[in-house]
C-alpha positions in Angstrom: -4.3 -14.7 8.1 -8.0 -14.9 8.8 -9.4 -18.4 9.6 -11.4 -18.5 6.4 -8.5 -17.5 4.3 -6.3 -20.1 6.0 -8.9 -22.8 5.5 -9.2 -21.8 1.8 -5.4 -22.0 1.4 -5.1 -25.4 3.0 -8.0 -26.8 0.9 -6.6 -25.5 -2.4 -3.1 -26.7 -1.5 -4.4 -30.2 -1.0 -6.9 -30.4 -3.8 -5.8 -28.0 -6.5 -2.0 -28.6 -6.6 -1.6 -28.7 -10.4 0.2 -26.2 -12.6 -2.5 -24.0 -14.1 -0.7 -24.1 -17.5 -0.8 -27.9 -17.7 -3.5 -29.4 -19.9 -4.2 -32.6 -17.8 -7.2 -32.7 -15.5 -5.2 -31.8 -12.4 -3.9 -28.7 -14.2 -7.2 -27.7 -15.7 -8.9 -28.0 -12.3 -6.3 -25.6 -10.8 -6.8 -23.2 -13.7 -10.6 -23.3 -13.2 -10.1 -22.3 -9.5 -7.8 -19.4 -10.5 -10.3 -18.2 -13.1 -13.1 -18.4 -10.6 -11.0 -16.5 -8.2 -10.3 -13.8 -10.9 -14.0 -13.4 -11.6 -14.8 -13.2 -7.9 -12.2 -10.6 -7.1 -13.1 -8.6 -10.2 -16.7 -8.5 -9.1 -15.6 -7.3 -5.6 -13.6 -4.5 -7.2 -16.1 -3.8 -9.9 -13.6 -4.1 -12.7 -13.3 -6.1 -15.9 -11.7 -9.5 -15.1 -9.8 -9.3 -18.4 -7.5 -6.6 -16.8 -6.9 -8.4 -13.5 -3.6 -10.4 -13.2 -2.4 -12.2 -10.1 1.1 -11.3 -8.8 3.5 -12.0 -6.0 2.3 -8.9 -4.1 2.2 -5.1 -4.2 5.9 -4.6 -5.2 5.5 -6.7 -8.3 2.1 -5.3 -9.0 3.5 -1.8 -9.0 6.3 -2.8 -11.3 4.0 -4.6 -13.8 1.5 -1.7 -13.8 4.0 1.1 -14.2 6.0 -0.7 -17.0 2.7 -1.5 -18.8 1.6 2.1 -18.8 5.0 3.4 -19.9 5.0 1.0 -22.8 1.5 2.0 -23.8 2.2 5.7 -23.9 4.7 8.2 -25.1 6.9 10.8 -23.4 10.0 10.5 -21.2 8.7 12.1 -17.9 7.3 10.4 -14.8 5.6 12.2 -11.9 5.3 10.5 -8.5 4.5 11.7 -5.0 7.7 12.0 -3.0 6.0 9.8 -0.4 5.4 6.8 -2.6 6.0 3.3 -1.2 9.6 2.2 -1.6 8.7 -0.2 -4.4 7.5 2.7 -6.6 10.5 4.9 -5.7 12.9 2.1 -6.6 11.2 1.6 -10.0 11.5 5.3 -10.9 15.1 5.5 -9.6 16.0 2.8 -12.1 14.1 4.6 -14.8 16.0 7.8 -13.9 19.3 6.0 -14.5 17.9 4.9 -17.8 17.4 8.5 -18.9 13.8 9.2 -17.8 13.0 12.6 -16.2 11.5 12.2 -12.8 9.5 14.7 -10.8 8.8 14.1 -7.1 5.9 16.0 -5.6 5.9 17.1 -2.0 3.0 16.6 0.5 1.1 19.4 2.2 1.1 19.7 6.0 -2.1 17.6 5.9 -0.2 14.7 4.5 -1.7 14.7 0.9 0.0 15.4 -2.4 0.4 19.1 -3.3 -1.9 19.0 -6.3 -0.9 22.5 -7.5 2.8 21.4 -7.5 1.9 18.3 -9.5 -0.1 20.3 -12.0 2.9 22.7 -12.5 5.1 19.7 -13.3 2.8 18.4 -16.1 4.3 18.8 -19.6 3.6 17.5 -23.1 6.4 14.9 -22.3 4.7 13.5 -19.2 3.9 9.8 -19.7 2.8 8.7 -16.2 1.7 9.9 -12.8 1.9 7.5 -9.9 0.2 8.4 -6.5 -0.8 5.8 -3.9 -4.4 5.9 -2.8 -3.5 5.7 1.0 -0.1 6.7 2.3 1.5 3.7 4.0 3.1 5.7 6.8 0.4 8.1 7.8 -2.9 6.6 6.5 -3.8 9.8 4.6 -6.2 9.3 1.7 -4.8 11.0 -1.5 -7.0 13.2 -3.8 -7.1 10.7 -6.7 -10.3 12.4 -8.2 -8.4 15.7 -8.7 -5.3 14.0 -10.0 -7.3 11.9 -12.4 -8.9 15.1 -13.9 -5.4 16.6 -14.4 -4.2 13.4 -16.1 -7.3 13.1 -18.3 -7.0 16.7 -19.5 -3.3 16.0 -20.5 -3.7 12.5 -21.8 -1.4 11.1 -19.1 -1.7 7.6 -17.6 -2.4 7.3 -13.9 -1.1 4.4 -11.7 -2.0 4.0 -8.1 -0.8 1.7 -5.3 -4.0 0.5 -3.6 -2.2 -1.9 -1.2 -3.0 0.1 2.0 -6.5 1.1 0.7 -8.1 -2.1 -0.4 -10.1 -3.8 2.4 -9.9 -0.6 4.5 -11.8 1.9 2.5 -14.2 1.5 -0.4 -12.1 1.5 -3.6 -14.9 0.8 -6.1 -15.6 4.5 -6.5 -12.0 5.2 -7.7 -11.0 2.1 -9.7 -12.4 3.8 -12.8 -10.1 6.8 -12.3 -6.8 4.9 -12.8 -5.2 3.0 -15.6 -3.6 0.5 -13.3 -3.5 -0.3 -9.6 -1.8 -2.9 -7.3 -3.1 -5.0 -4.4 -1.5 -7.2 -1.8 -3.2 -10.1 0.0 -1.4 -10.0 3.4 -2.8 -6.5 4.1 -6.3 -7.8 4.3 -5.9 -11.1 6.1 -4.6 -13.2 3.2 -1.3 -14.9 2.8 2.1 -13.2 2.1 3.5 -13.5 -1.3 0.4 -13.0 -3.4 -1.4 -10.0 -4.8 -2.8 -8.6 -8.0 -2.4 -5.8 -10.5 -5.2 -4.3 -12.7 -4.3 -2.9 -16.1 -7.1 -1.3 -18.1 -7.9 -3.9 -20.8 -8.4 -1.4 -23.5 -4.6 -0.5 -23.4 -2.2 -2.0 -25.8 1.0 -2.6 -23.9 4.2 -4.6 -24.2 4.8 -7.2 -21.4 8.1 -7.0 -19.7 9.1 -10.6 -20.6 8.5 -12.0 -24.1 6.8 -15.3 -24.8 5.5 -15.8 -21.3 2.7 -18.3 -20.9 1.3 -17.4 -17.4 -1.3 -14.7 -16.8 -1.9 -14.0 -20.5 1.8 -13.3 -21.0 1.9 -10.5 -18.4 4.2 -12.2 -15.9 6.3 -15.4 -15.7 6.2 -18.1 -13.1 3.9 -20.8 -11.9 0.9 -19.3 -10.2 0.4 -19.6 -6.4 -3.0 -21.2 -6.7 -3.6 -21.7 -2.9 -2.5 -18.2 -2.2 -4.8 -16.8 -4.9 -7.8 -18.7 -3.6 -7.0 -17.6 0.0 -6.5 -14.0 -1.2 -10.0 -13.9 -2.7 -11.6 -15.3 0.4 -9.9 -12.7 2.5 -11.1 -10.0 0.1 -14.7 -10.8 1.1 -14.0 -9.6 4.7 -13.4 -5.9 4.8 -12.2 -4.0 7.8 -15.0 -2.7 10.0 -14.6 1.0 9.4 -16.7 2.3 12.3 -14.8 0.1 14.8 -11.4 1.3 13.5 -12.5 4.9 13.8 -13.6 4.2 17.4 -10.4 2.5 18.4 -8.3 5.3 16.9 -10.4 7.9 18.8 -10.0 6.3 22.2 -6.3 5.7 21.6 -5.6 9.3 20.7 -7.7 10.6 23.6 -5.6 8.5 26.0 -2.2 9.8 24.7 -0.4 12.6 26.5 0.0 15.9 24.8 3.6 15.2 24.0 2.5 13.1 21.0 1.8 14.9 17.7 -0.4 13.4 15.0 1.1 13.6 11.6 -1.3 14.3 8.8 -5.1 14.9 8.8 -6.1 11.3 9.8 -7.9 11.7 13.1 -11.4 11.2 11.7 -10.5 8.8 8.8 -11.3 5.1 8.9 -7.9 4.0 7.6 -6.3 1.9 10.4 -2.9 3.7 10.4 -1.6 6.6 12.5 1.8 8.4 12.3 3.0 10.1 15.5 5.9 12.3 16.5 7.2 12.7 20.0 9.7 15.6 20.2 12.9 14.7 22.0 12.2 10.9 22.1 13.8 8.7 19.3 11.3 6.5 17.5 13.7 3.6 17.6 13.8 3.9 21.4 10.0 3.9 21.6 9.8 0.9 19.2 12.3 -1.2 21.1 10.9 -0.4 24.5 7.4 -1.1 23.2 8.5 -4.4 21.8 10.1 -5.3 25.1 6.7 -4.8 26.7 4.8 -6.8 24.2 3.7 -4.2 21.6 4.7 -4.3 18.0 4.7 -1.0 16.1 7.2 0.5 13.7 9.1 3.6 12.7 7.8 3.5 9.2 6.7 1.1 6.4 8.6 -2.2 6.9 9.8 -2.1 3.3 11.8 1.0 4.0 12.5 1.2 7.7 16.1 0.0 7.4 16.8 1.4 3.9 16.4 5.2 4.3 18.1 7.6 6.7 14.9 9.4 7.3 11.3 8.5 6.3 10.6 9.8 2.7 7.0 10.7 3.7 8.3 13.1 6.4 10.9 14.5 4.0 8.1 15.1 1.6 6.2 17.1 4.2 9.3 19.2 5.0 9.7 17.8 8.6 13.3 18.3 9.7 15.5 15.3 10.3 15.8 15.7 14.0 12.0 15.7 14.5 11.5 13.0 11.9 13.7 10.6 14.0 11.0 10.6 16.7 8.3 9.2 14.3 6.4 6.0 15.0 3.7 4.3 13.0 0.7 2.6 14.7 -1.8 0.3 12.9 -5.1 -1.1 14.2 -7.1 -4.2 13.5 -10.8 -5.1 14.3 -9.6 -7.9 16.5 -8.0 -5.3 18.8 -10.0 -4.6 22.0 -10.4 -1.4 23.9 -8.1 -2.8 26.5 -5.4 -3.4 23.8 -5.4 0.1 22.4 -5.7 1.8 25.8 -2.9 -0.4 27.1 -0.7 0.7 24.1 -1.4 4.3 24.9 -0.5 3.8 28.6 2.7 2.0 27.5 3.7 4.9 25.2 3.0 7.5 27.8 5.1 5.5 30.3 8.0 5.1 27.9 8.1 8.8 27.2 8.0 9.7 30.9 10.8 7.2 31.6 12.9 8.5 28.8 12.5 12.1 30.0 13.7 11.0 33.4 16.7 9.1 32.1 17.7 11.9 29.7 17.4 14.5 32.4 19.7 12.6 34.8 23.2 14.0 35.4 
């Protein structure tokens, strides 16, 4: 958490502890803070505050947004990218068991959705398309403008997971292209366990739970007022795009040629990189890196231990043996040149050591 977000959380926890649905002064004060936070975040996003609902994070936001759009439309067919975050994939797996037809669209070698394949799957029965704005494993920015046009031409709703995009790239130029999107506070220096979902206010949809009092009936549960206030403060501090691009550049330059960048992300400002190292297991790299003080992963944390191989790499047609060498690196403005160059040296050293060990009789 950023210092400002942490200070806002502590102040709200001490001074605005009431239930926002209570009518006494303590409750109405908390409600006023939440509504101020809603207005502030909506202004940051350039959206109508009437469509912005606070949630427990990106997973719940995806669920609420997708369910709202399905209830507002018609048809029995859902299209997603095969590389969606696990929360979206689990939602549509449940829908599939309930009788919905699901199409999963592969990625190109650049790490973006195959738009032609998506268009070929569109039918009169298509109710929803869901494609995340930024892939959470590779950092590739998806072509929402093109996907929006396809959806608009066919009268199909479009949902997008903005969790890895908000605070890292400017999302205000694409919020008007989607019918719903999700956000998460902890990806931008806010607290864990809070986020938001935007659902276009002009839509008439049926909430998942009946007779709910919180968030205009969209979701149940007492609101996390300190988390919401902290989230909105964190949203005012966006990632420094030029610095991220610089850190990525010097990191990649320092890596040995044995590392292969996955997807077309070298010149993008998103602070995520996916790498393959043929012949060296990603789990080995991760554990050895952790032992030396570096924390990186073998995929999005929500799926690392759930899937045999990374769905994003499956969606790109990368074979299982090579996919097992994948690691995911993410950067932050607080990182120094020494930090990222040290990580590059660390990775180069681990690969050299593994090659020596594996070659030993």
